[in-house]
Phi, psi and omega in degrees: 000122179281179184296323182295313179295324179295318179295320179296316179296321179296318180296316180297320179295319180293326177295314179298317179296324178295323178297313180296322179297317179294324179296309181292329176295320178295316179299314181295324179293317177295319180296324178298314179293324179293316185277358179299321174270114185295334178294334176295323177296318176299318180298312181292331177294317178296317181299313180297318180297315180297317180296316179296318178298320181292317182291318186263017184307313181297336184270326187254345179293134183294330182222078184303328181294340182287351177281355179241206183280054181276143179226127177212084185292342179294321180257020181291140176067028179285135177287167178304136181197196183292318182284312178244102189302320181247015178086182178233164179268182185296348176246017171088013180272141183288124183293320181299315178299316183292327177295317180299316179290331178291334175302327182299310181298319180295318180289319178298318178302312182297316182295313183292315181299312181288328179295334178265313186292321184293308179298317181295309181296319181293320180296315179295319178295324179295315180294316180296320179291326179290320178263052184300134178061040173236178180296327178295315177301315182297314182296310184296314186285330178288324176296315179295326178295325177298314179294320181289339180286343180267132177307131187305314183292324178296318179296315180296319179294323180295314180294316181294328180290327179289323181273168177289131182295113172195178184295317182298314181290331174295320176298317179298317181298317181288325179295321180300323182271349190264327187299327182297334180294322179283329175298314179294319181295309183290327178301314179298319179290315185293321180295332177280315182291330183296345178262003180286159186295324183292331176287317178298319179296319178296322178293320181290333179277002176092016179294146181289162177299321179300315180297316182295318183293311191261346179249337183252313186270311186303315180303333180278355179253354189287326184302306178294331179293314179297320179297315180294324178300314181297322180284331184286342178301317177298320180292322177298320178297319178298312183292322178294322176295324178295318179295316180290333178297322181265009175087017182252010178253220177299141185260147177303149009271004178297126183287136174223138187299316179296318179295322178295321176295318180297315179295320181292330180296336180289340185249012176288146357267000186300305180258061187299330183293336178296328182264318188293313186291317173298323177296319176296324178297319177297315181298316181295318178298313181296317178300315181299313182290327177292317177295321176297318178296322176297320178295320177298317179298313179298321181295315182291324178291323183284334184268004179286000000 
């Protein structure tokens, strides 16, 4: 290798090392802003724990068969103890096992609802904001206003009641009520950003509408969208638990946290653990995702 090839190789190596250095520097800077609030660490710890419990449920649950139509009347109604940490229900199923498996449904519900509602709502808000004060803006925003005018839980209950009660239809019900919030959020950001000089300059230089929407306007709307997504996971869990509480979510014998609270309320105060522990599981999940969302918000605001 002559001197010229050696210099070229050295330059390329330094560039690659520089990329990795900038990447890790960005990660460490974001983590510093995220971890500045100690409650954010608690939030992400809860989130990671819940996700691991849901993924590894068949391996770590003490009685995996209890997540289905298991019956053991000999151990029915057992209070919390060494064998059954959180007690058993009236047909002998372990409450702790069923809570771990119920985490799966809650997380799947949150992921699917936001995976559909966020892109749809953001795209409609982006288009409406770009075509501000036009017929396109009027049509999109008036439709979203109609959905927003209906109380969210009432809308979700109405849609779920029309459809057959199961997990998929519960997702549809929540998605129908969720997309307008992102449409309204992105619309406000896009209508403001579309008047900035860099957007006008891109338009004057002949950039396509697609380029202006997705390369100029959309990146400036992502920060509040990511923050709202992290906070909305808790709200999706609340609404999904509400649907399953009234029998419009996952159907027995599949465990669902809302359904477990509803079933346990029938046996209060004798079998108090049937209601209390699933309710605490819902509270802990919501608390974890809300604290995690606060950390995401602080991180994105500090890194601007």
